[in-house]
N, CA and C atoms as a LAMMPS dump frame, in Angstrom:
ITEM: TIMESTEP
0
ITEM: NUMBER OF ATOMS
498
ITEM: BOX BOUNDS ff ff ff
-5.0000000000000000e+02 5.0000000000000000e+02
-5.0000000000000000e+02 5.0000000000000000e+02
-5.0000000000000000e+02 5.0000000000000000e+02
ITEM: ATOMS id mol type element x y z
1 1 1 N -4.281 -325.463 -253.169
2 1 2 C -3.417 -325.732 -252.024
3 1 3 C -3.188 -324.44 -251.238
4 2 1 N -3.022 -324.548 -249.887
5 2 2 C -2.799 -323.354 -249.068
6 2 3 C -1.433 -322.753 -249.387
7 3 1 N -1.308 -321.426 -249.279
8 3 2 C -0.016 -320.794 -249.559
9 3 3 C 1.01 -321.221 -248.523
10 4 1 N 2.279 -321.281 -248.93
11 4 2 C 3.333 -321.688 -248.011
12 4 3 C 3.588 -320.576 -247.01
13 5 1 N 3.875 -320.993 -245.793
14 5 2 C 4.193 -320.011 -244.755
15 5 3 C 5.548 -319.408 -245.054
16 6 1 N 5.709 -318.094 -244.836
17 6 2 C 7.012 -317.486 -245.072
18 6 3 C 8.045 -318.066 -244.115
19 7 1 N 9.286 -318.089 -244.559
20 7 2 C 10.341 -318.633 -243.71
21 7 3 C 10.546 -317.732 -242.512
22 8 1 N 10.904 -318.373 -241.375
23 8 2 C 11.171 -317.628 -240.146
24 8 3 C 12.618 -317.849 -239.753
25 9 1 N 13.179 -316.867 -239.105
26 9 2 C 14.52 -317.022 -238.554
27 9 3 C 14.448 -317.994 -237.392
28 10 1 N 15.538 -318.679 -237.097
29 10 2 C 15.566 -319.624 -235.979
30 10 3 C 15.178 -318.905 -234.707
31 11 1 N 14.266 -319.478 -233.955
32 11 2 C 13.836 -318.905 -232.692
33 11 3 C 12.736 -317.868 -232.817
34 12 1 N 12.304 -317.536 -234.022
35 12 2 C 11.263 -316.527 -234.201
36 12 3 C 9.907 -317.141 -233.891
37 13 1 N 9.045 -316.371 -233.247
38 13 2 C 7.717 -316.862 -232.905
39 13 3 C 6.883 -317.016 -234.175
40 14 1 N 6.072 -318.085 -234.261
41 14 2 C 5.181 -318.216 -235.401
42 14 3 C 4.221 -317.042 -235.433
43 15 1 N 3.757 -316.673 -236.633
44 15 2 C 2.795 -315.575 -236.751
45 15 3 C 1.553 -315.907 -235.951
46 16 1 N 1.002 -314.855 -235.356
47 16 2 C -0.212 -315.062 -234.566
48 16 3 C 0.093 -315.403 -233.112
49 17 1 N 1.363 -315.597 -232.764
50 17 2 C 1.712 -315.869 -231.373
51 17 3 C 2.556 -314.72 -230.867
52 18 1 N 2.437 -314.439 -229.622
53 18 2 C 3.167 -313.339 -229.011
54 18 3 C 4.385 -313.899 -228.314
55 19 1 N 5.493 -313.184 -228.384
56 19 2 C 6.728 -313.66 -227.76
57 19 3 C 6.575 -313.857 -226.264
58 20 1 N 5.692 -313.089 -225.605
59 20 2 C 5.485 -313.236 -224.168
60 20 3 C 4.587 -314.424 -223.828
61 21 1 N 4.037 -315.089 -224.837
62 21 2 C 3.118 -316.194 -224.626
63 21 3 C 3.897 -317.449 -224.24
64 22 1 N 3.407 -318.215 -223.206
65 22 2 C 4.102 -319.446 -222.846
66 22 3 C 4.278 -320.361 -224.055
67 23 1 N 5.491 -320.844 -224.231
68 23 2 C 5.771 -321.79 -225.306
69 23 3 C 6.099 -321.154 -226.632
70 24 1 N 5.939 -319.83 -226.771
71 24 2 C 6.302 -319.174 -228.021
72 24 3 C 7.81 -319.114 -228.05
73 25 1 N 8.454 -319.826 -228.912
74 25 2 C 9.89 -320.048 -228.862
75 25 3 C 10.682 -318.834 -229.342
76 26 1 N 10.39 -317.666 -228.768
77 26 2 C 11.074 -316.453 -229.19
78 26 3 C 11.976 -315.943 -228.092
79 27 1 N 13.003 -315.195 -228.513
80 27 2 C 13.894 -314.581 -227.551
81 27 3 C 13.326 -313.221 -227.208
82 28 1 N 13.363 -312.838 -225.927
83 28 2 C 12.88 -311.517 -225.574
84 28 3 C 12.393 -311.45 -224.149
85 29 1 N 11.812 -310.317 -223.798
86 29 2 C 11.362 -310.064 -222.431
87 29 3 C 10.163 -310.923 -222.08
88 30 1 N 10.072 -311.297 -220.819
89 30 2 C 8.936 -312.028 -220.261
90 30 3 C 8.658 -313.335 -220.987
91 31 1 N 9.667 -314.017 -221.435
92 31 2 C 9.55 -315.276 -222.167
93 31 3 C 9.381 -316.425 -221.195
94 32 1 N 8.434 -317.303 -221.428
95 32 2 C 8.293 -318.517 -220.643
96 32 3 C 8.306 -319.709 -221.582
97 33 1 N 8.885 -320.792 -221.141
98 33 2 C 8.928 -321.994 -221.962
99 33 3 C 10.338 -322.519 -222.081
100 34 1 N 10.503 -323.625 -222.786
101 34 2 C 11.81 -324.245 -222.935
102 34 3 C 12.742 -323.341 -223.729
103 35 1 N 14.022 -323.404 -223.424
104 35 2 C 15.063 -322.662 -224.126
105 35 3 C 14.832 -321.156 -224.117
106 36 1 N 14.338 -320.63 -223.008
107 36 2 C 14.045 -319.206 -222.914
108 36 3 C 15.321 -318.399 -222.755
109 37 1 N 15.37 -317.268 -223.447
110 37 2 C 16.454 -316.323 -223.248
111 37 3 C 15.861 -314.931 -223.23
112 38 1 N 16.546 -314.007 -222.581
113 38 2 C 16.068 -312.63 -222.527
114 38 3 C 15.662 -312.246 -221.128
115 39 1 N 15.232 -311.016 -220.941
116 39 2 C 14.875 -310.52 -219.62
117 39 3 C 13.692 -311.298 -219.064
118 40 1 N 13.751 -311.617 -217.816
119 40 2 C 12.685 -312.315 -217.111
120 40 3 C 12.347 -313.659 -217.735
121 41 1 N 13.321 -314.352 -218.287
122 41 2 C 13.056 -315.652 -218.899
123 41 3 C 12.839 -316.697 -217.824
124 42 1 N 11.835 -317.534 -218.013
125 42 2 C 11.608 -318.66 -217.119
126 42 3 C 11.305 -319.886 -217.947
127 43 1 N 11.706 -321.03 -217.477
128 43 2 C 11.395 -322.247 -218.209
129 43 3 C 12.446 -323.299 -218.001
130 44 1 N 12.5 -324.251 -218.92
131 44 2 C 13.367 -325.402 -218.76
132 44 3 C 14.847 -325.031 -218.693
133 45 1 N 15.277 -324.071 -219.484
134 45 2 C 16.694 -323.738 -219.507
135 45 3 C 16.996 -322.348 -219.004
136 46 1 N 16.148 -321.754 -218.187
137 46 2 C 16.475 -320.446 -217.657
138 46 3 C 15.439 -319.935 -216.698
139 47 1 N 15.897 -319.385 -215.576
140 47 2 C 14.99 -318.725 -214.66
141 47 3 C 15.655 -317.469 -214.154
142 48 1 N 14.864 -316.432 -213.929
143 48 2 C 15.378 -315.223 -213.314
144 48 3 C 15.494 -314.077 -214.281
145 49 1 N 15.667 -312.898 -213.719
146 49 2 C 15.767 -311.692 -214.536
147 49 3 C 17.067 -311.7 -215.326
148 50 1 N 17.005 -311.162 -216.512
149 50 2 C 18.167 -310.992 -217.371
150 50 3 C 18.894 -312.301 -217.667
151 51 1 N 18.163 -313.355 -217.874
152 51 2 C 18.759 -314.659 -218.201
153 51 3 C 19.222 -314.627 -219.643
154 52 1 N 20.494 -314.847 -219.86
155 52 2 C 21.027 -314.791 -221.219
156 52 3 C 21.814 -316.036 -221.57
157 53 1 N 21.539 -317.113 -220.898
158 53 2 C 22.246 -318.345 -221.196
159 53 3 C 23.461 -318.546 -220.314
160 54 1 N 23.733 -317.624 -219.395
161 54 2 C 24.875 -317.771 -218.502
162 54 3 C 24.629 -318.935 -217.561
163 55 1 N 25.713 -319.569 -217.138
164 55 2 C 25.612 -320.708 -216.241
165 55 3 C 25.007 -320.253 -214.913
166 56 1 N 24.083 -321.067 -214.376
167 56 2 C 23.46 -320.737 -213.111
168 56 3 C 24.494 -320.845 -212.001
169 57 1 N 24.448 -319.851 -211.109
170 57 2 C 25.303 -319.888 -209.928
171 57 3 C 24.474 -319.451 -208.743
172 58 1 N 24.976 -319.685 -207.536
173 58 2 C 24.291 -319.239 -206.333
174 58 3 C 23.579 -320.37 -205.638
175 59 1 N 22.794 -320.023 -204.595
176 59 2 C 22.182 -321.04 -203.758
177 59 3 C 21.162 -321.908 -204.474
178 60 1 N 20.595 -321.443 -205.57
179 60 2 C 19.583 -322.219 -206.265
180 60 3 C 20.109 -322.779 -207.587
181 61 1 N 21.433 -322.891 -207.742
182 61 2 C 22.031 -323.342 -208.991
183 61 3 C 21.696 -324.794 -209.301
184 62 1 N 21.327 -325.577 -208.301
185 62 2 C 21.035 -326.982 -208.522
186 62 3 C 19.633 -327.216 -209.052
187 63 1 N 18.828 -326.177 -209.09
188 63 2 C 17.456 -326.329 -209.552
189 63 3 C 16.489 -326.635 -208.432
190 64 1 N 16.969 -326.633 -207.172
191 64 2 C 16.076 -326.88 -206.043
192 64 3 C 15.072 -325.744 -205.937
193 65 1 N 13.905 -326.058 -205.4
194 65 2 C 12.882 -325.031 -205.239
195 65 3 C 13.349 -324.018 -204.201
196 66 1 N 13.099 -322.705 -204.449
197 66 2 C 13.526 -321.696 -203.485
198 66 3 C 12.725 -321.803 -202.197
199 67 1 N 13.36 -321.427 -201.1
200 67 2 C 12.688 -321.41 -199.819
201 67 3 C 11.951 -320.091 -199.697
202 68 1 N 10.698 -320.146 -199.293
203 68 2 C 9.882 -318.946 -199.146
204 68 3 C 9.547 -318.788 -197.679
205 69 1 N 9.694 -317.563 -197.171
206 69 2 C 9.343 -317.302 -195.783
207 69 3 C 7.87 -317.614 -195.563
208 70 1 N 7.573 -318.263 -194.477
209 70 2 C 6.202 -318.641 -194.175
210 70 3 C 5.437 -317.438 -193.647
211 71 1 N 4.349 -317.085 -194.296
212 71 2 C 3.494 -315.98 -193.867
213 71 3 C 2.31 -316.595 -193.159
214 72 1 N 2.109 -316.182 -191.911
215 72 2 C 1.015 -316.786 -191.154
216 72 3 C -0.331 -316.188 -191.517
217 73 1 N -0.361 -314.925 -191.942
218 73 2 C -1.612 -314.285 -192.322
219 73 3 C -1.368 -313.405 -193.536
220 74 1 N -2.343 -313.346 -194.389
221 74 2 C -2.255 -312.493 -195.57
222 74 3 C -2.705 -311.08 -195.206
223 75 1 N -2.153 -310.058 -195.892
224 75 2 C -2.605 -308.689 -195.641
225 75 3 C -4.1 -308.545 -195.905
226 76 1 N -4.761 -307.759 -195.055
227 76 2 C -6.201 -307.535 -195.171
228 76 3 C -6.48 -306.039 -195.111
229 77 1 N -7.669 -305.64 -195.536
230 77 2 C -8.097 -304.264 -195.356
231 77 3 C -8.254 -304.016 -193.865
232 78 1 N -7.861 -302.827 -193.408
233 78 2 C -7.877 -302.575 -191.97
234 78 3 C -8.212 -301.129 -191.665
235 79 1 N -8.735 -300.919 -190.467
236 79 2 C -8.898 -299.592 -189.9
237 79 3 C -7.743 -299.422 -188.934
238 80 1 N -6.954 -298.368 -189.143
239 80 2 C -5.739 -298.16 -188.357
240 80 3 C -5.87 -296.874 -187.56
241 81 1 N -5.438 -296.932 -186.31
242 81 2 C -5.343 -295.73 -185.493
243 81 3 C -3.891 -295.59 -185.053
244 82 1 N -3.411 -294.343 -185.039
245 82 2 C -2.033 -294.058 -184.66
246 82 3 C -2.044 -292.911 -183.66
247 83 1 N -1.321 -293.082 -182.576
248 83 2 C -1.169 -292.021 -181.576
249 83 3 C 0.011 -291.158 -181.987
250 84 1 N -0.263 -289.954 -182.478
251 84 2 C 0.786 -289.015 -182.857
252 84 3 C 0.872 -287.903 -181.814
253 85 1 N 1.951 -287.119 -181.837
254 85 2 C 2.095 -286.007 -180.895
255 85 3 C 0.925 -285.041 -180.996
256 86 1 N 0.439 -284.803 -182.181
257 86 2 C -0.678 -283.879 -182.397
258 86 3 C -2.017 -284.482 -181.985
259 87 1 N -2.033 -285.753 -181.658
260 87 2 C -3.26 -286.423 -181.272
261 87 3 C -3.48 -287.675 -182.1
262 88 1 N -4.488 -288.458 -181.747
263 88 2 C -4.746 -289.708 -182.473
264 88 3 C -5.324 -289.444 -183.862
265 89 1 N -4.933 -290.294 -184.811
266 89 2 C -5.479 -290.229 -186.175
267 89 3 C -5.953 -291.616 -186.567
268 90 1 N -6.91 -291.643 -187.471
269 90 2 C -7.439 -292.917 -187.991
270 90 3 C -7.483 -292.84 -189.503
271 91 1 N -7.236 -293.99 -190.144
272 91 2 C -7.336 -294.068 -191.6
273 91 3 C -7.564 -295.511 -192.006
274 92 1 N -8.068 -295.681 -193.216
275 92 2 C -8.36 -297.007 -193.772
276 92 3 C -7.16 -297.463 -194.608
277 93 1 N -6.807 -298.749 -194.5
278 93 2 C -5.732 -299.336 -195.298
279 93 3 C -6.344 -300.426 -196.18
280 94 1 N -6.396 -300.231 -197.507
281 94 2 C -6.878 -301.294 -198.393
282 94 3 C -5.956 -302.512 -198.329
283 95 1 N -6.498 -303.681 -198.579
284 95 2 C -5.712 -304.918 -198.539
285 95 3 C -4.502 -304.806 -199.46
286 96 1 N -3.33 -305.175 -198.946
287 96 2 C -2.113 -305.19 -199.736
288 96 3 C -1.343 -303.884 -199.731
289 97 1 N -1.939 -302.787 -199.277
290 97 2 C -1.261 -301.494 -199.252
291 97 3 C -0.475 -301.376 -197.942
292 98 1 N 0.657 -300.679 -197.992
293 98 2 C 1.419 -300.486 -196.755
294 98 3 C 0.723 -299.44 -195.887
295 99 1 N 1.069 -299.452 -194.613
296 99 2 C 0.519 -298.474 -193.682
297 99 3 C 0.868 -297.053 -194.128
298 100 1 N 2.096 -296.829 -194.55
299 100 2 C 2.526 -295.494 -194.975
300 100 3 C 1.798 -295.046 -196.247
301 101 1 N 1.669 -295.928 -197.227
302 101 2 C 0.956 -295.578 -198.464
303 101 3 C -0.479 -295.148 -198.156
304 102 1 N -1.154 -295.912 -197.308
305 102 2 C -2.542 -295.604 -196.971
306 102 3 C -2.641 -294.302 -196.178
307 103 1 N -1.705 -294.083 -195.254
308 103 2 C -1.722 -292.846 -194.47
309 103 3 C -1.543 -291.645 -195.392
310 104 1 N -0.579 -291.721 -196.297
311 104 2 C -0.353 -290.609 -197.226
312 104 3 C -1.568 -290.371 -198.114
313 105 1 N -2.205 -291.458 -198.563
314 105 2 C -3.419 -291.32 -199.387
315 105 3 C -4.541 -290.633 -198.619
316 106 1 N -4.567 -290.829 -197.292
317 106 2 C -5.604 -290.235 -196.452
318 106 3 C -5.2 -288.851 -195.943
319 107 1 N -4.022 -288.37 -196.334
320 107 2 C -3.57 -287.06 -195.885
321 107 3 C -2.976 -287.057 -194.489
322 108 1 N -2.611 -288.236 -193.979
323 108 2 C -2.012 -288.349 -192.652
324 108 3 C -0.494 -288.377 -192.808
325 109 1 N 0.186 -287.454 -192.142
326 109 2 C 1.649 -287.39 -192.231
327 109 3 C 2.276 -288.239 -191.133
328 110 1 N 2.855 -289.377 -191.529
329 110 2 C 3.585 -290.222 -190.59
330 110 3 C 5.078 -290 -190.803
331 111 1 N 5.868 -290.074 -189.737
332 111 2 C 7.318 -289.914 -189.916
333 111 3 C 7.878 -291.043 -190.774
334 112 1 N 8.782 -290.694 -191.704
335 112 2 C 9.457 -291.693 -192.539
336 112 3 C 10.624 -291.036 -193.256
337 113 1 N 11.466 -291.859 -193.851
338 113 2 C 12.591 -291.328 -194.613
339 113 3 C 12.768 -292.122 -195.906
340 114 1 N 13.263 -293.348 -195.799
341 114 2 C 13.616 -294.106 -197.007
342 114 3 C 12.409 -294.725 -197.717
343 115 1 N 11.377 -295.068 -196.989
344 115 2 C 10.148 -295.693 -197.507
345 115 3 C 10.367 -297.086 -198.086
346 116 1 N 11.498 -297.746 -197.753
347 116 2 C 11.742 -299.107 -198.249
348 116 3 C 12.166 -300.075 -197.14
349 117 1 N 11.999 -299.68 -195.888
350 117 2 C 12.321 -300.584 -194.781
351 117 3 C 13.783 -300.644 -194.404
352 118 1 N 14.569 -299.671 -194.829
353 118 2 C 15.997 -299.732 -194.583
354 118 3 C 16.532 -298.827 -193.493
355 119 1 N 15.761 -297.814 -193.064
356 119 2 C 16.339 -296.835 -192.136
357 119 3 C 15.745 -296.88 -190.726
358 120 1 N 14.509 -297.283 -190.575
359 120 2 C 13.879 -297.342 -189.264
360 120 3 C 13.254 -296.04 -188.802
361 121 1 N 13.227 -294.997 -189.637
362 121 2 C 12.655 -293.708 -189.236
363 121 3 C 11.158 -293.8 -188.961
364 122 1 N 10.478 -294.782 -189.516
365 122 2 C 9.022 -294.909 -189.376
366 122 3 C 8.611 -295.959 -188.346
367 123 1 N 9.539 -296.388 -187.508
368 123 2 C 9.253 -297.468 -186.572
369 123 3 C 8.137 -297.088 -185.599
370 124 1 N 7.233 -298.035 -185.374
371 124 2 C 6.115 -297.882 -184.443
372 124 3 C 5.969 -299.163 -183.637
373 125 1 N 5.234 -299.054 -182.531
374 125 2 C 4.897 -300.214 -181.715
375 125 3 C 3.463 -300.606 -182.045
376 126 1 N 3.246 -301.876 -182.329
377 126 2 C 1.894 -302.387 -182.58
378 126 3 C 1.272 -302.684 -181.216
379 127 1 N 0.276 -301.881 -180.837
380 127 2 C -0.4 -302.057 -179.539
381 127 3 C -1.606 -302.978 -179.658
382 128 1 N -2.199 -303.059 -180.838
383 128 2 C -3.336 -303.951 -181.072
384 128 3 C -3.318 -304.358 -182.536
385 129 1 N -3.761 -305.589 -182.811
386 129 2 C -3.769 -306.102 -184.178
387 129 3 C -2.424 -306.705 -184.539
388 130 1 N -2.185 -306.845 -185.841
389 130 2 C -0.931 -307.435 -186.304
390 130 3 C -0.561 -306.857 -187.662
391 131 1 N 0.752 -306.832 -187.925
392 131 2 C 1.291 -306.253 -189.151
393 131 3 C 2.359 -307.191 -189.691
394 132 1 N 2.31 -307.471 -190.992
395 132 2 C 3.326 -308.307 -191.641
396 132 3 C 4.45 -307.422 -192.162
397 133 1 N 5.691 -307.826 -191.887
398 133 2 C 6.875 -307.146 -192.421
399 133 3 C 7.631 -308.098 -193.326
400 134 1 N 8.208 -307.603 -194.416
401 134 2 C 9.057 -308.469 -195.234
402 134 3 C 10.319 -308.834 -194.464
403 135 1 N 10.927 -309.946 -194.81
404 135 2 C 12.115 -310.437 -194.116
405 135 3 C 13.291 -309.475 -194.205
406 136 1 N 13.386 -308.698 -195.283
407 136 2 C 14.555 -307.842 -195.459
408 136 3 C 14.422 -306.473 -194.804
409 137 1 N 13.365 -306.248 -194.022
410 137 2 C 13.214 -304.979 -193.308
411 137 3 C 14.302 -304.885 -192.239
412 138 1 N 14.645 -303.668 -191.837
413 138 2 C 15.812 -303.44 -190.986
414 138 3 C 15.635 -303.83 -189.522
415 139 1 N 14.474 -304.277 -189.101
416 139 2 C 14.285 -304.651 -187.701
417 139 3 C 14.866 -306.033 -187.409
418 140 1 N 15.43 -306.172 -186.215
419 140 2 C 15.963 -307.467 -185.789
420 140 3 C 14.812 -308.357 -185.329
421 141 1 N 15.1 -309.635 -185.149
422 141 2 C 14.083 -310.561 -184.645
423 141 3 C 13.603 -310.132 -183.262
424 142 1 N 14.522 -309.637 -182.431
425 142 2 C 14.155 -309.191 -181.081
426 142 3 C 13.23 -307.978 -181.144
427 143 1 N 13.499 -307.05 -182.054
428 143 2 C 12.639 -305.871 -182.201
429 143 3 C 11.262 -306.266 -182.705
430 144 1 N 11.217 -307.205 -183.631
431 144 2 C 9.926 -307.694 -184.125
432 144 3 C 9.148 -308.366 -183.001
433 145 1 N 9.846 -309.187 -182.211
434 145 2 C 9.2 -309.888 -181.094
435 145 3 C 8.674 -308.904 -180.053
436 146 1 N 9.322 -307.739 -179.925
437 146 2 C 8.883 -306.713 -178.98
438 146 3 C 7.692 -305.914 -179.515
439 147 1 N 7.232 -306.231 -180.725
440 147 2 C 6.052 -305.576 -181.283
441 147 3 C 6.344 -304.373 -182.162
442 148 1 N 7.603 -304.172 -182.539
443 148 2 C 7.927 -303.052 -183.417
444 148 3 C 7.599 -303.391 -184.863
445 149 1 N 7.235 -302.369 -185.625
446 149 2 C 6.962 -302.532 -187.048
447 149 3 C 7.421 -301.282 -187.784
448 150 1 N 7.482 -301.362 -189.084
449 150 2 C 7.83 -300.232 -189.943
450 150 3 C 6.614 -299.901 -190.792
451 151 1 N 6.138 -298.661 -190.715
452 151 2 C 4.933 -298.307 -191.472
453 151 3 C 5.192 -298.276 -192.974
454 152 1 N 6.445 -298.054 -193.391
455 152 2 C 6.723 -297.921 -194.827
456 152 3 C 6.597 -299.241 -195.583
457 153 1 N 6.815 -300.364 -194.916
458 153 2 C 6.717 -301.664 -195.592
459 153 3 C 5.743 -302.618 -194.894
460 154 1 N 5.203 -302.213 -193.747
461 154 2 C 4.277 -303.051 -193.001
462 154 3 C 2.888 -303.044 -193.613
463 155 1 N 2.269 -304.225 -193.649
464 155 2 C 0.909 -304.38 -194.168
465 155 3 C 0.047 -305.047 -193.09
466 156 1 N -1.109 -304.46 -192.78
467 156 2 C -1.956 -305.031 -191.725
468 156 3 C -2.403 -306.46 -192.047
469 157 1 N -2.427 -307.293 -191.011
470 157 2 C -2.949 -308.654 -191.146
471 157 3 C -4.108 -308.874 -190.188
472 158 1 N -4.575 -307.8 -189.585
473 158 2 C -5.762 -307.822 -188.714
474 158 3 C -6.663 -306.667 -189.17
475 159 1 N -7.955 -306.81 -188.932
476 159 2 C -8.897 -305.797 -189.393
477 159 3 C -8.771 -304.464 -188.638
478 160 1 N -8.262 -304.505 -187.428
479 160 2 C -8.034 -303.292 -186.642
480 160 3 C -6.605 -303.314 -186.122
481 161 1 N -5.901 -302.198 -186.319
482 161 2 C -4.514 -302.088 -185.87
483 161 3 C -4.377 -300.758 -185.14
484 162 1 N -3.696 -300.799 -183.993
485 162 2 C -3.409 -299.572 -183.255
486 162 3 C -1.888 -299.463 -183.088
487 163 1 N -1.343 -298.314 -183.484
488 163 2 C 0.102 -298.088 -183.448
489 163 3 C 0.44 -296.89 -182.579
490 164 1 N 1.652 -296.937 -182.012
491 164 2 C 2.212 -295.791 -181.303
492 164 3 C 3.648 -295.621 -181.779
493 165 1 N 4.101 -294.374 -181.926
494 165 2 C 5.51 -294.169 -182.288
495 165 3 C 6.428 -294.815 -181.242
496 166 1 N 7.523 -295.371 -181.686
497 166 2 C 8.449 -296.046 -180.765
498 166 3 C 9.353 -295.046 -180.078
């Protein structure tokens, strides 16, 4: 007869399964599945970071699906040109990278301060192409409509983008 499996504490993952594995009924980080607890728990009885069994509160407490801002275009790799006081510069932006990250990687110094979209020090005007900004960036709807963008959080959505400092 096969040897008996050693006893496990309640909620302990069976041997051979990882606690981060979907359905592994363990408490801990990155847990997915029913009755999840711990950091980043998702599943039938918990969603969100640091879920510890506390009652859900807030706009999504009813279990409704969250509203996601509609993105019309996904970030793409782009060739970017920027008119700076010292003269025009060009650099390549890999898909998904921000304009500022790519400029710094290419050795191009663009003005910036916070690097998280909160201060507006890196604001530029998009003269050609298009750039996606996250909803929480500090620009107003009117500024966005006027073609302003932030290089620190902006990601190109056109293959060619031309910017000028605002």
